[in-house]
N, C-alpha and C positions, 0 to 999 in steps of 0.2 A: 859520698859515692859507696854505694855497698857493691862488695864485691860478688863473684859468682863462684862460690865454690865450689869444687866436687863434689860430689853428695853421696848418700847411701839410701838405699830405699826400706823404710818400715812399715809396716802395717798400712803400702801404700801412698807413704809421704815421704818427702826427699828430706833426708838431715844431712847435715857435714861432720865430719867426725874434728876432733878437735885437733888431729895429728894435720891433718889437712889444713885448717886453718892456722896452725902455726906455719906450718910450711910455707904459705900463701904470706904471713907476717913476715916472714924473717926474708923472704925474696923481696918484698917492697920496701922492707924497712931496717934496710942494714945497721944505723944508729939506732936501732930500737931497745927497747926495755921489756921484758916481763919479770916481772917478782911476785912472790906469792908468801903470805903468812897466815900459816895456820895456830888456830886458840883453842886451845880445848877447854871444855866445858864441865859439867856435871853430870853425871853417869854415862863416862863414855862418846858423849856427845862432841862435835866438832863445827868449827866452822872456821873455812878456807877463805881468804881473802886476796884475791889477784886482782894487778897492778899492771896495765899496758901502756906503754909510753911508744910512740912514734920515733918520736927523734931528738934522743938524750941533749942532741947538743943546742935544742931549740928550747928555751923555756917556754913560751905559747905551744908544744907541739902538743897536738891531738895526744885526749889519755882517755883511759876508761878503766874501771873496776868491775869486776864479777864476783860473787861470791858464791860456794854453795853452804852447803848445810847438813851433816847428818848424824850417823853414829859411829864412831871407827873401831873396826872389829880387827884390824891386823893391817898388814903392809899393806895389800892392794884395795882396800877401803883408802887410807889414808891416801894414796897415788889418786885413786878415781877423783875423790871428792878438790884434790887440788886441779888435776885435769879440766873437772866441771867449772870452776872458777876461774881457771886461766880461758877456756872457752866461750864462759858467758861474757869477760870483756872484752877478748877479739871480737865477739859478736855486735856489740855495742860499740865498735871503730867500723862495723861494716864488714867484719871477714866471717859470713854465713852463706846460708842460702838463701837466697833472696829476703836477706835480712832478717832471716830464723836465730831467734838467742838460742831455744834450745840446740842440743849438740846429740849426734846419734846416740851416744854414750848416756846421757840424761834421758833419752827418747826409751835404749835397753831397757834403764832401769824401771823410769814409767811401768812400762808393759809387762815387766816381769812382776811387778807390784801388783800391778790390777789381775793377772794371772795368780797372782796367789791368794788375793781377796775373792778372789771368783771361786778356786779348790778351797779356801776353808768356809764360805757359803753353803757351796753345796754339800760338804759333808758336815755341817751343821743341822740343815734339813734333813738329812740321810738319818738322825739318830732324833728328830720329834718324836711325838708319840701320840699326840694328836692333831685336827684337823685346824683347832684354833691356836696351836703352840705354830703349826706349819703357816700360818695366816699373819700372825703374828711377827715372827719371824721374817717372811718377806717382807713384808711390809718397811720392816724395818731396814732394808737392804739399801734404799735409796735409790741412786742411780746406775746401781747394779742389778735391779729388778727388768732393768730392759734387755740385759745379756740373756742371749737363745741358751748357750747352754743352764744358766741355771733357771730358767724360765722350764726347759725340760727335766730337771731333776725335782722342780717345784711339781709339775705336773705330773709325772712319776709316782712321787712320795704320798701326793692327794691320793691318787686310784689306790694305789696299797692300803693307805690311812682308811679311805670307803668299806673297804673290804671286810 
């Protein structure tokens, strides 16, 4: 059974926050358990694995694992990776918005990453010297080519270079 956890809206979609998934799990499963295990990798990368068990007193109790991967750049990044792993494990047990796996925390990171990509692409386009460079770079952007702000920046640069 998929639980309908409280959600927040991010860019028109509903996502459950991990804190709400945890609260619901603790209410439903007073004998439950949540354990996390970090593993440091080369280059400051880290993998977090979370295991959630619904009832420790029942050997056949439902359980799920969730993982997260990222760069550990400080205390908050460590905590965020742990939170994401727990949120994913809870989602696999049905604690999420309409069965969604991604949490609001993951989606906020994703949207921030996409914004950084967009801004970087616009910055690079504004530095090209020729129409051929602009065309080559724009075509290399893959799915970012559909972004309205990138199209606008490309069109503005094209007009500038044509002069």
